[in-house]
CHARMM-style PDB file with segment names, atoms N, HN, CA, C and O in Angstrom:
ATOM      1  N   MET     1      11.201  -1.434  -8.323  1.00  0.00      PROA
ATOM      2  CA  MET     1      10.181  -0.805  -7.562  1.00  0.00      PROA
ATOM      3  C   MET     1      10.305  -1.334  -6.058  1.00  0.00      PROA
ATOM      4  O   MET     1      11.200  -2.127  -5.766  1.00  0.00      PROA
ATOM      5  N   GLY     2       9.410  -0.889  -5.139  1.00  0.00      PROA
ATOM      6  HN  GLY     2       8.683  -0.245  -5.377  1.00  0.00      PROA
ATOM      7  CA  GLY     2       9.524  -1.425  -3.824  1.00  0.00      PROA
ATOM      8  C   GLY     2       8.311  -1.772  -3.209  1.00  0.00      PROA
ATOM      9  O   GLY     2       7.272  -1.485  -3.803  1.00  0.00      PROA
ATOM     10  N   VAL     3       8.255  -2.401  -2.005  1.00  0.00      PROA
ATOM     11  HN  VAL     3       9.099  -2.635  -1.522  1.00  0.00      PROA
ATOM     12  CA  VAL     3       7.130  -2.831  -1.388  1.00  0.00      PROA
ATOM     13  C   VAL     3       7.413  -2.518   0.158  1.00  0.00      PROA
ATOM     14  O   VAL     3       8.538  -2.619   0.647  1.00  0.00      PROA
ATOM     15  N   ALA     4       6.333  -2.146   0.839  1.00  0.00      PROA
ATOM     16  HN  ALA     4       5.419  -2.063   0.442  1.00  0.00      PROA
ATOM     17  CA  ALA     4       6.360  -2.023   2.304  1.00  0.00      PROA
ATOM     18  C   ALA     4       5.357  -2.849   2.902  1.00  0.00      PROA
ATOM     19  O   ALA     4       4.263  -3.001   2.359  1.00  0.00      PROA
ATOM     20  N   VAL     5       5.678  -3.420   4.042  1.00  0.00      PROA
ATOM     21  HN  VAL     5       6.567  -3.297   4.483  1.00  0.00      PROA
ATOM     22  CA  VAL     5       4.767  -4.405   4.646  1.00  0.00      PROA
ATOM     23  C   VAL     5       4.529  -3.914   6.131  1.00  0.00      PROA
ATOM     24  O   VAL     5       5.442  -3.647   6.912  1.00  0.00      PROA
ATOM     25  N   GLY     6       3.248  -3.837   6.400  1.00  0.00      PROA
ATOM     26  HN  GLY     6       2.506  -4.054   5.765  1.00  0.00      PROA
ATOM     27  CA  GLY     6       2.809  -3.265   7.744  1.00  0.00      PROA
ATOM     28  C   GLY     6       1.411  -3.685   7.967  1.00  0.00      PROA
ATOM     29  O   GLY     6       0.706  -4.195   7.096  1.00  0.00      PROA
ATOM     30  N   ASP     7       1.033  -3.434   9.239  1.00  0.00      PROA
ATOM     31  HN  ASP     7       1.606  -3.020   9.947  1.00  0.00      PROA
ATOM     32  CA  ASP     7      -0.410  -3.659   9.704  1.00  0.00      PROA
ATOM     33  C   ASP     7      -1.026  -2.318   9.938  1.00  0.00      PROA
ATOM     34  O   ASP     7      -1.002  -1.790  11.050  1.00  0.00      PROA
ATOM     35  N   TYR     8      -1.573  -1.773   8.900  1.00  0.00      PROA
ATOM     36  HN  TYR     8      -1.593  -2.202   7.997  1.00  0.00      PROA
ATOM     37  CA  TYR     8      -2.150  -0.436   9.049  1.00  0.00      PROA
ATOM     38  C   TYR     8      -3.504  -0.397   9.830  1.00  0.00      PROA
ATOM     39  O   TYR     8      -3.956   0.657  10.276  1.00  0.00      PROA
ATOM     40  N   ARG     9      -4.109  -1.573   9.967  1.00  0.00      PROA
ATOM     41  HN  ARG     9      -3.741  -2.430   9.604  1.00  0.00      PROA
ATOM     42  CA  ARG     9      -5.435  -1.670  10.709  1.00  0.00      PROA
ATOM     43  C   ARG     9      -5.197  -2.249  12.079  1.00  0.00      PROA
ATOM     44  O   ARG     9      -6.190  -2.378  12.795  1.00  0.00      PROA
ATOM     45  N   ASN    10      -4.058  -2.605  12.533  1.00  0.00      PROA
ATOM     46  HN  ASN    10      -3.251  -2.501  11.951  1.00  0.00      PROA
ATOM     47  CA  ASN    10      -3.683  -3.132  13.715  1.00  0.00      PROA
ATOM     48  C   ASN    10      -4.523  -4.402  14.079  1.00  0.00      PROA
ATOM     49  O   ASN    10      -4.990  -4.512  15.212  1.00  0.00      PROA
ATOM     50  N   ASN    11      -4.705  -5.311  13.172  1.00  0.00      PROA
ATOM     51  HN  ASN    11      -4.325  -5.221  12.251  1.00  0.00      PROA
ATOM     52  CA  ASN    11      -5.520  -6.421  13.336  1.00  0.00      PROA
ATOM     53  C   ASN    11      -4.724  -7.710  13.209  1.00  0.00      PROA
ATOM     54  O   ASN    11      -5.310  -8.787  13.100  1.00  0.00      PROA
ATOM     55  N   GLY    12      -3.349  -7.614  13.222  1.00  0.00      PROA
ATOM     56  HN  GLY    12      -2.873  -6.739  13.311  1.00  0.00      PROA
ATOM     57  CA  GLY    12      -2.488  -8.768  13.195  1.00  0.00      PROA
ATOM     58  C   GLY    12      -2.225  -9.369  11.816  1.00  0.00      PROA
ATOM     59  O   GLY    12      -1.508 -10.362  11.687  1.00  0.00      PROA
ATOM     60  N   LEU    13      -2.838  -8.730  10.746  1.00  0.00      PROA
ATOM     61  HN  LEU    13      -3.420  -7.923  10.851  1.00  0.00      PROA
ATOM     62  CA  LEU    13      -2.660  -9.195   9.347  1.00  0.00      PROA
ATOM     63  C   LEU    13      -1.701  -8.163   8.667  1.00  0.00      PROA
ATOM     64  O   LEU    13      -1.915  -6.958   8.803  1.00  0.00      PROA
ATOM     65  N   LEU    14      -0.697  -8.607   7.970  1.00  0.00      PROA
ATOM     66  HN  LEU    14      -0.524  -9.586   7.859  1.00  0.00      PROA
ATOM     67  CA  LEU    14       0.219  -7.765   7.338  1.00  0.00      PROA
ATOM     68  C   LEU    14      -0.329  -7.322   5.989  1.00  0.00      PROA
ATOM     69  O   LEU    14      -0.700  -8.135   5.142  1.00  0.00      PROA
ATOM     70  N   ASP    15      -0.370  -5.932   5.812  1.00  0.00      PROA
ATOM     71  HN  ASP    15      -0.069  -5.272   6.500  1.00  0.00      PROA
ATOM     72  CA  ASP    15      -0.845  -5.424   4.527  1.00  0.00      PROA
ATOM     73  C   ASP    15       0.336  -5.028   3.696  1.00  0.00      PROA
ATOM     74  O   ASP    15       1.459  -4.930   4.191  1.00  0.00      PROA
ATOM     75  N   LEU    16       0.060  -4.780   2.330  1.00  0.00      PROA
ATOM     76  HN  LEU    16      -0.853  -4.859   1.929  1.00  0.00      PROA
ATOM     77  CA  LEU    16       1.239  -4.483   1.452  1.00  0.00      PROA
ATOM     78  C   LEU    16       0.936  -3.102   0.778  1.00  0.00      PROA
ATOM     79  O   LEU    16      -0.193  -2.804   0.388  1.00  0.00      PROA
ATOM     80  N   TYR    17       2.002  -2.300   0.671  1.00  0.00      PROA
ATOM     81  HN  TYR    17       2.919  -2.543   0.987  1.00  0.00      PROA
ATOM     82  CA  TYR    17       1.973  -1.006  -0.135  1.00  0.00      PROA
ATOM     83  C   TYR    17       3.050  -1.083  -1.164  1.00  0.00      PROA
ATOM     84  O   TYR    17       4.220  -1.198  -0.800  1.00  0.00      PROA
ATOM     85  N   ASN    18       2.712  -1.023  -2.493  1.00  0.00      PROA
ATOM     86  HN  ASN    18       1.761  -0.929  -2.789  1.00  0.00      PROA
ATOM     87  CA  ASN    18       3.634  -1.317  -3.388  1.00  0.00      PROA
ATOM     88  C   ASN    18       3.946  -0.030  -4.266  1.00  0.00      PROA
ATOM     89  O   ASN    18       3.014   0.733  -4.519  1.00  0.00      PROA
ATOM     90  N   THR    19       5.129   0.220  -4.703  1.00  0.00      PROA
ATOM     91  HN  THR    19       5.886  -0.400  -4.497  1.00  0.00      PROA
ATOM     92  CA  THR    19       5.530   1.386  -5.650  1.00  0.00      PROA
ATOM     93  C   THR    19       5.363   0.732  -6.936  1.00  0.00      PROA
ATOM     94  O   THR    19       5.354  -0.491  -7.079  1.00  0.00      PROA
ATOM     95  N   VAL    20       5.218   1.676  -7.968  1.00  0.00      PROA
ATOM     96  HN  VAL    20       5.226   2.669  -7.852  1.00  0.00      PROA
ATOM     97  CA  VAL    20       5.055   1.300  -9.385  1.00  0.00      PROA
ATOM     98  C   VAL    20       5.902   2.262 -10.156  1.00  0.00      PROA
ATOM     99  O   VAL    20       6.564   3.157  -9.631  1.00  0.00      PROA
ATOM    100  N   PHE    21       5.833   2.010 -11.464  1.00  0.00      PROA
ATOM    101  HN  PHE    21       5.295   1.283 -11.891  1.00  0.00      PROA
ATOM    102  CA  PHE    21       6.452   2.914 -12.439  1.00  0.00      PROA
ATOM    103  C   PHE    21       5.553   4.079 -12.719  1.00  0.00      PROA
ATOM    104  O   PHE    21       4.437   4.096 -12.200  1.00  0.00      PROA
ATOM    105  N   SER    22       5.957   5.068 -13.511  1.00  0.00      PROA
ATOM    106  HN  SER    22       6.864   5.054 -13.932  1.00  0.00      PROA
ATOM    107  CA  SER    22       5.147   6.308 -13.588  1.00  0.00      PROA
ATOM    108  C   SER    22       3.876   5.948 -14.449  1.00  0.00      PROA
ATOM    109  O   SER    22       3.764   4.914 -15.107  1.00  0.00      PROA
ATOM    110  N   ASP    23       2.999   6.879 -14.357  1.00  0.00      PROA
ATOM    111  HN  ASP    23       3.090   7.719 -13.822  1.00  0.00      PROA
ATOM    112  CA  ASP    23       1.622   6.856 -15.002  1.00  0.00      PROA
ATOM    113  C   ASP    23       0.766   5.759 -14.377  1.00  0.00      PROA
ATOM    114  O   ASP    23      -0.085   5.193 -15.063  1.00  0.00      PROA
ATOM    115  N   ASP    24       0.956   5.449 -13.137  1.00  0.00      PROA
ATOM    116  HN  ASP    24       1.648   5.909 -12.579  1.00  0.00      PROA
ATOM    117  CA  ASP    24       0.115   4.503 -12.438  1.00  0.00      PROA
ATOM    118  C   ASP    24       0.004   5.029 -10.994  1.00  0.00      PROA
ATOM    119  O   ASP    24       0.606   6.041 -10.636  1.00  0.00      PROA
ATOM    120  N   TYR    25      -0.755   4.338 -10.211  1.00  0.00      PROA
ATOM    121  HN  TYR    25      -1.245   3.515 -10.501  1.00  0.00      PROA
ATOM    122  CA  TYR    25      -0.931   4.573  -8.696  1.00  0.00      PROA
ATOM    123  C   TYR    25      -0.226   3.570  -7.960  1.00  0.00      PROA
ATOM    124  O   TYR    25      -0.009   2.457  -8.440  1.00  0.00      PROA
ATOM    125  N   ASN    26       0.181   3.949  -6.694  1.00  0.00      PROA
ATOM    126  HN  ASN    26       0.005   4.853  -6.304  1.00  0.00      PROA
ATOM    127  CA  ASN    26       0.756   3.005  -5.773  1.00  0.00      PROA
ATOM    128  C   ASN    26      -0.308   2.238  -5.075  1.00  0.00      PROA
ATOM    129  O   ASN    26      -1.033   2.846  -4.287  1.00  0.00      PROA
ATOM    130  N   PRO    27      -0.474   1.014  -5.273  1.00  0.00      PROA
ATOM    131  CA  PRO    27      -1.583   0.276  -4.676  1.00  0.00      PROA
ATOM    132  C   PRO    27      -1.285  -0.156  -3.260  1.00  0.00      PROA
ATOM    133  O   PRO    27      -0.190  -0.602  -2.918  1.00  0.00      PROA
ATOM    134  N   LEU    28      -2.415   0.014  -2.381  1.00  0.00      PROA
ATOM    135  HN  LEU    28      -3.305   0.376  -2.659  1.00  0.00      PROA
ATOM    136  CA  LEU    28      -2.359  -0.463  -1.002  1.00  0.00      PROA
ATOM    137  C   LEU    28      -3.236  -1.714  -0.986  1.00  0.00      PROA
ATOM    138  O   LEU    28      -4.419  -1.621  -1.314  1.00  0.00      PROA
ATOM    139  N   TYR    29      -2.673  -2.940  -0.597  1.00  0.00      PROA
ATOM    140  HN  TYR    29      -1.712  -3.015  -0.331  1.00  0.00      PROA
ATOM    141  CA  TYR    29      -3.393  -4.105  -0.638  1.00  0.00      PROA
ATOM    142  C   TYR    29      -3.702  -4.441   0.865  1.00  0.00      PROA
ATOM    143  O   TYR    29      -2.781  -4.634   1.658  1.00  0.00      PROA
ATOM    144  N   ARG    30      -4.960  -4.504   1.217  1.00  0.00      PROA
ATOM    145  HN  ARG    30      -5.708  -4.347   0.572  1.00  0.00      PROA
ATOM    146  CA  ARG    30      -5.352  -4.926   2.533  1.00  0.00      PROA
ATOM    147  C   ARG    30      -5.471  -6.414   2.698  1.00  0.00      PROA
ATOM    148  O   ARG    30      -6.066  -7.081   1.851  1.00  0.00      PROA
ATOM    149  N   ASN    31      -4.961  -6.919   3.692  1.00  0.00      PROA
ATOM    150  HN  ASN    31      -4.478  -6.377   4.380  1.00  0.00      PROA
ATOM    151  CA  ASN    31      -4.887  -8.378   3.895  1.00  0.00      PROA
ATOM    152  C   ASN    31      -6.159  -8.723   4.495  1.00  0.00      PROA
ATOM    153  O   ASN    31      -6.502  -8.240   5.575  1.00  0.00      PROA
ATOM    154  N   ASP    32      -6.947  -9.621   3.775  1.00  0.00      PROA
ATOM    155  HN  ASP    32      -6.669 -10.013   2.898  1.00  0.00      PROA
ATOM    156  CA  ASP    32      -8.252 -10.075   4.124  1.00  0.00      PROA
ATOM    157  C   ASP    32      -8.200 -11.439   4.798  1.00  0.00      PROA
ATOM    158  O   ASP    32      -9.237 -12.017   5.121  1.00  0.00      PROA
ATOM    159  N   GLY    33      -7.017 -11.942   5.007  1.00  0.00      PROA
ATOM    160  HN  GLY    33      -6.174 -11.473   4.745  1.00  0.00      PROA
ATOM    161  CA  GLY    33      -6.857 -13.297   5.671  1.00  0.00      PROA
ATOM    162  C   GLY    33      -6.888 -14.369   4.688  1.00  0.00      PROA
ATOM    163  O   GLY    33      -7.335 -14.147   3.563  1.00  0.00      PROA
ATOM    164  N   GLY    34      -6.454 -15.499   5.021  1.00  0.00      PROA
ATOM    165  HN  GLY    34      -6.091 -15.679   5.935  1.00  0.00      PROA
ATOM    166  CA  GLY    34      -6.508 -16.710   4.232  1.00  0.00      PROA
ATOM    167  C   GLY    34      -5.762 -16.533   2.852  1.00  0.00      PROA
ATOM    168  O   GLY    34      -6.137 -17.176   1.872  1.00  0.00      PROA
ATOM    169  N   GLY    35      -4.698 -15.652   2.785  1.00  0.00      PROA
ATOM    170  HN  GLY    35      -4.393 -15.129   3.581  1.00  0.00      PROA
ATOM    171  CA  GLY    35      -3.964 -15.437   1.598  1.00  0.00      PROA
ATOM    172  C   GLY    35      -4.653 -14.596   0.616  1.00  0.00      PROA
ATOM    173  O   GLY    35      -4.234 -14.588  -0.542  1.00  0.00      PROA
ATOM    174  N   ASN    36      -5.690 -13.870   0.963  1.00  0.00      PROA
ATOM    175  HN  ASN    36      -6.030 -13.876   1.904  1.00  0.00      PROA
ATOM    176  CA  ASN    36      -6.391 -12.982   0.087  1.00  0.00      PROA
ATOM    177  C   ASN    36      -6.116 -11.495   0.454  1.00  0.00      PROA
ATOM    178  O   ASN    36      -6.035 -11.054   1.600  1.00  0.00      PROA
ATOM    179  N   PHE    37      -5.981 -10.772  -0.743  1.00  0.00      PROA
ATOM    180  HN  PHE    37      -6.046 -11.131  -1.675  1.00  0.00      PROA
ATOM    181  CA  PHE    37      -5.694  -9.330  -0.583  1.00  0.00      PROA
ATOM    182  C   PHE    37      -6.654  -8.582  -1.507  1.00  0.00      PROA
ATOM    183  O   PHE    37      -7.042  -9.053  -2.576  1.00  0.00      PROA
ATOM    184  N   SER    38      -7.027  -7.342  -1.011  1.00  0.00      PROA
ATOM    185  HN  SER    38      -6.712  -6.960  -0.142  1.00  0.00      PROA
ATOM    186  CA  SER    38      -7.960  -6.425  -1.810  1.00  0.00      PROA
ATOM    187  C   SER    38      -7.225  -5.099  -1.992  1.00  0.00      PROA
ATOM    188  O   SER    38      -6.633  -4.582  -1.045  1.00  0.00      PROA
ATOM    189  N   ASP    39      -7.259  -4.577  -3.138  1.00  0.00      PROA
ATOM    190  HN  ASP    39      -7.740  -4.997  -3.908  1.00  0.00      PROA
ATOM    191  CA  ASP    39      -6.788  -3.194  -3.490  1.00  0.00      PROA
ATOM    192  C   ASP    39      -7.696  -2.195  -2.984  1.00  0.00      PROA
ATOM    193  O   ASP    39      -8.811  -2.030  -3.479  1.00  0.00      PROA
ATOM    194  N   VAL    40      -7.207  -1.449  -1.907  1.00  0.00      PROA
ATOM    195  HN  VAL    40      -6.302  -1.582  -1.505  1.00  0.00      PROA
ATOM    196  CA  VAL    40      -8.063  -0.486  -1.153  1.00  0.00      PROA
ATOM    197  C   VAL    40      -7.610   0.978  -1.495  1.00  0.00      PROA
ATOM    198  O   VAL    40      -8.052   1.944  -0.874  1.00  0.00      PROA
ATOM    199  N   SER    41      -6.772   1.078  -2.443  1.00  0.00      PROA
ATOM    200  HN  SER    41      -6.413   0.293  -2.948  1.00  0.00      PROA
ATOM    201  CA  SER    41      -6.173   2.409  -2.784  1.00  0.00      PROA
ATOM    202  C   SER    41      -7.262   3.621  -2.977  1.00  0.00      PROA
ATOM    203  O   SER    41      -7.169   4.711  -2.413  1.00  0.00      PROA
ATOM    204  N   PHE    42      -8.210   3.273  -3.790  1.00  0.00      PROA
ATOM    205  HN  PHE    42      -8.286   2.387  -4.248  1.00  0.00      PROA
ATOM    206  CA  PHE    42      -9.293   4.221  -4.066  1.00  0.00      PROA
ATOM    207  C   PHE    42     -10.081   4.562  -2.774  1.00  0.00      PROA
ATOM    208  O   PHE    42     -10.286   5.726  -2.428  1.00  0.00      PROA
ATOM    209  N   GLN    43     -10.492   3.523  -2.111  1.00  0.00      PROA
ATOM    210  HN  GLN    43     -10.326   2.577  -2.392  1.00  0.00      PROA
ATOM    211  CA  GLN    43     -11.282   3.646  -0.799  1.00  0.00      PROA
ATOM    212  C   GLN    43     -10.483   4.471   0.139  1.00  0.00      PROA
ATOM    213  O   GLN    43     -11.077   5.255   0.879  1.00  0.00      PROA
ATOM    214  N   MET    44      -9.227   4.370   0.178  1.00  0.00      PROA
ATOM    215  HN  MET    44      -8.745   3.733  -0.423  1.00  0.00      PROA
ATOM    216  CA  MET    44      -8.367   5.143   1.192  1.00  0.00      PROA
ATOM    217  C   MET    44      -7.992   6.572   0.643  1.00  0.00      PROA
ATOM    218  O   MET    44      -7.433   7.392   1.372  1.00  0.00      PROA
ATOM    219  N   GLY    45      -8.299   6.827  -0.590  1.00  0.00      PROA
ATOM    220  HN  GLY    45      -8.753   6.161  -1.183  1.00  0.00      PROA
ATOM    221  CA  GLY    45      -8.072   8.116  -1.114  1.00  0.00      PROA
ATOM    222  C   GLY    45      -6.634   8.429  -1.453  1.00  0.00      PROA
ATOM    223  O   GLY    45      -6.215   9.586  -1.453  1.00  0.00      PROA
ATOM    224  N   ILE    46      -5.805   7.269  -1.772  1.00  0.00      PROA
ATOM    225  HN  ILE    46      -6.146   6.329  -1.772  1.00  0.00      PROA
ATOM    226  CA  ILE    46      -4.403   7.441  -2.064  1.00  0.00      PROA
ATOM    227  C   ILE    46      -4.090   7.049  -3.454  1.00  0.00      PROA
ATOM    228  O   ILE    46      -2.900   6.949  -3.753  1.00  0.00      PROA
ATOM    229  N   ALA    47      -5.007   6.809  -4.358  1.00  0.00      PROA
ATOM    230  HN  ALA    47      -5.974   6.890  -4.116  1.00  0.00      PROA
ATOM    231  CA  ALA    47      -4.784   6.293  -5.677  1.00  0.00      PROA
ATOM    232  C   ALA    47      -4.572   7.457  -6.659  1.00  0.00      PROA
ATOM    233  O   ALA    47      -5.346   7.626  -7.602  1.00  0.00      PROA
ATOM    234  N   THR    48      -3.544   8.240  -6.436  1.00  0.00      PROA
ATOM    235  HN  THR    48      -2.915   8.103  -5.670  1.00  0.00      PROA
ATOM    236  CA  THR    48      -3.278   9.325  -7.318  1.00  0.00      PROA
ATOM    237  C   THR    48      -2.149   8.824  -8.281  1.00  0.00      PROA
ATOM    238  O   THR    48      -1.235   8.091  -7.904  1.00  0.00      PROA
ATOM    239  N   VAL    49      -2.298   9.279  -9.533  1.00  0.00      PROA
ATOM    240  HN  VAL    49      -3.041   9.874  -9.839  1.00  0.00      PROA
ATOM    241  CA  VAL    49      -1.355   8.905 -10.527  1.00  0.00      PROA
ATOM    242  C   VAL    49       0.058   9.518 -10.251  1.00  0.00      PROA
ATOM    243  O   VAL    49       0.210  10.675  -9.857  1.00  0.00      PROA
ATOM    244  N   THR    50       1.079   8.640 -10.492  1.00  0.00      PROA
ATOM    245  HN  THR    50       0.956   7.700 -10.812  1.00  0.00      PROA
ATOM    246  CA  THR    50       2.431   9.125 -10.001  1.00  0.00      PROA
ATOM    247  C   THR    50       3.106   9.872 -11.203  1.00  0.00      PROA
ATOM    248  O   THR    50       4.211  10.391 -11.046  1.00  0.00      PROA
ATOM    249  N   PHE    51       2.508   9.925 -12.291  1.00  0.00      PROA
ATOM    250  HN  PHE    51       1.610   9.503 -12.419  1.00  0.00      PROA
ATOM    251  CA  PHE    51       3.255  10.740 -13.415  1.00  0.00      PROA
ATOM    252  C   PHE    51       3.570  12.105 -12.941  1.00  0.00      PROA
ATOM    253  O   PHE    51       2.725  12.782 -12.355  1.00  0.00      PROA
ATOM    254  N   PRO    52       4.851  12.550 -13.200  1.00  0.00      PROA
ATOM    255  CA  PRO    52       5.967  11.843 -14.000  1.00  0.00      PROA
ATOM    256  C   PRO    52       6.847  11.121 -12.960  1.00  0.00      PROA
ATOM    257  O   PRO    52       7.971  10.746 -13.293  1.00  0.00      PROA
ATOM    258  N   PHE    53       6.384  10.912 -11.725  1.00  0.00      PROA
ATOM    259  HN  PHE    53       5.471  11.217 -11.454  1.00  0.00      PROA
ATOM    260  CA  PHE    53       7.399  10.379 -10.754  1.00  0.00      PROA
ATOM    261  C   PHE    53       7.346   8.917 -10.666  1.00  0.00      PROA
ATOM    262  O   PHE    53       6.309   8.303 -10.918  1.00  0.00      PROA
ATOM    263  N   LEU    54       8.547   8.287 -10.280  1.00  0.00      PROA
ATOM    264  HN  LEU    54       9.389   8.786 -10.076  1.00  0.00      PROA
ATOM    265  CA  LEU    54       8.586   6.960 -10.067  1.00  0.00      PROA
ATOM    266  C   LEU    54       8.642   6.681  -8.586  1.00  0.00      PROA
ATOM    267  O   LEU    54       9.116   7.514  -7.814  1.00  0.00      PROA
ATOM    268  N   GLY    55       8.152   5.488  -8.165  1.00  0.00      PROA
ATOM    269  HN  GLY    55       7.767   4.811  -8.792  1.00  0.00      PROA
ATOM    270  CA  GLY    55       8.335   5.098  -6.744  1.00  0.00      PROA
ATOM    271  C   GLY    55       9.326   4.129  -6.574  1.00  0.00      PROA
ATOM    272  O   GLY    55       9.342   3.151  -7.323  1.00  0.00      PROA
ATOM    273  N   TRP    56      10.247   4.285  -5.590  1.00  0.00      PROA
ATOM    274  HN  TRP    56      10.234   5.079  -4.982  1.00  0.00      PROA
ATOM    275  CA  TRP    56      11.261   3.371  -5.482  1.00  0.00      PROA
ATOM    276  C   TRP    56      11.266   2.722  -3.996  1.00  0.00      PROA
ATOM    277  O   TRP    56      12.009   1.780  -3.722  1.00  0.00      PROA
ATOM    278  N   GLY    57      10.464   3.248  -3.153  1.00  0.00      PROA
ATOM    279  HN  GLY    57       9.861   4.013  -3.376  1.00  0.00      PROA
ATOM    280  CA  GLY    57      10.370   2.563  -1.924  1.00  0.00      PROA
ATOM    281  C   GLY    57       9.380   3.237  -0.920  1.00  0.00      PROA
ATOM    282  O   GLY    57       8.998   4.390  -1.117  1.00  0.00      PROA
ATOM    283  N   HSD    58       8.985   2.534   0.117  1.00  0.00      PROA
ATOM    284  HN  HSD    58       9.296   1.597   0.277  1.00  0.00      PROA
ATOM    285  CA  HSD    58       8.007   3.083   1.182  1.00  0.00      PROA
ATOM    286  C   HSD    58       8.579   2.620   2.511  1.00  0.00      PROA
ATOM    287  O   HSD    58       9.476   1.788   2.645  1.00  0.00      PROA
ATOM    288  N   ARG    59       7.960   3.251   3.445  1.00  0.00      PROA
ATOM    289  HN  ARG    59       7.231   3.927   3.336  1.00  0.00      PROA
ATOM    290  CA  ARG    59       8.165   2.867   4.776  1.00  0.00      PROA
ATOM    291  C   ARG    59       6.773   2.955   5.549  1.00  0.00      PROA
ATOM    292  O   ARG    59       5.987   3.872   5.312  1.00  0.00      PROA
ATOM    293  N   VAL    60       6.539   2.073   6.377  1.00  0.00      PROA
ATOM    294  HN  VAL    60       7.178   1.328   6.569  1.00  0.00      PROA
ATOM    295  CA  VAL    60       5.291   2.026   7.051  1.00  0.00      PROA
ATOM    296  C   VAL    60       5.571   2.485   8.465  1.00  0.00      PROA
ATOM    297  O   VAL    60       6.262   1.737   9.157  1.00  0.00      PROA
ATOM    298  N   PRO    61       5.135   3.591   8.974  1.00  0.00      PROA
ATOM    299  CA  PRO    61       5.390   4.047  10.320  1.00  0.00      PROA
ATOM    300  C   PRO    61       4.642   3.258  11.348  1.00  0.00      PROA
ATOM    301  O   PRO    61       3.557   2.736  11.095  1.00  0.00      PROA
ATOM    302  N   ARG    62       5.240   3.177  12.523  1.00  0.00      PROA
ATOM    303  HN  ARG    62       6.121   3.602  12.729  1.00  0.00      PROA
ATOM    304  CA  ARG    62       4.516   2.476  13.607  1.00  0.00      PROA
ATOM    305  C   ARG    62       3.578   3.533  14.268  1.00  0.00      PROA
ATOM    306  O   ARG    62       4.116   4.525  14.759  1.00  0.00      PROA
ATOM    307  N   LEU    63       2.354   3.419  14.317  1.00  0.00      PROA
ATOM    308  HN  LEU    63       1.917   2.613  13.919  1.00  0.00      PROA
ATOM    309  CA  LEU    63       1.392   4.372  14.900  1.00  0.00      PROA
ATOM    310  C   LEU    63       0.757   3.707  16.058  1.00  0.00      PROA
ATOM    311  O   LEU    63       0.316   2.559  15.997  1.00  0.00      PROA
ATOM    312  N   ARG    64       0.720   4.450  17.115  1.00  0.00      PROA
ATOM    313  HN  ARG    64       1.078   5.383  17.165  1.00  0.00      PROA
ATOM    314  CA  ARG    64      -0.008   3.944  18.288  1.00  0.00      PROA
ATOM    315  C   ARG    64      -1.350   4.629  18.353  1.00  0.00      PROA
ATOM    316  O   ARG    64      -1.486   5.816  18.056  1.00  0.00      PROA
ATOM    317  N   GLN    65      -2.410   3.793  18.779  1.00  0.00      PROA
ATOM    318  HN  GLN    65      -2.300   2.829  19.021  1.00  0.00      PROA
ATOM    319  CA  GLN    65      -3.691   4.326  18.830  1.00  0.00      PROA
ATOM    320  C   GLN    65      -4.091   4.740  20.181  1.00  0.00      PROA
ATOM    321  OT1 GLN    65      -5.203   5.230  20.372  1.00  0.00      PROA
TER     322      GLN     65
END
């Protein structure tokens, strides 16, 4: 599976977006600092089950505010 690293909140902390096997959701982990991460997939509305699809990789686009 794959992992994408990016700063989706533009706060200087790198967040993680992970791909998983089927029958699961791809978790987005928010970097809370100090080596701590929180799964915010449900809060962001992206925690949809991947069945029957597999995730092999992601890319984090660079967005300008």
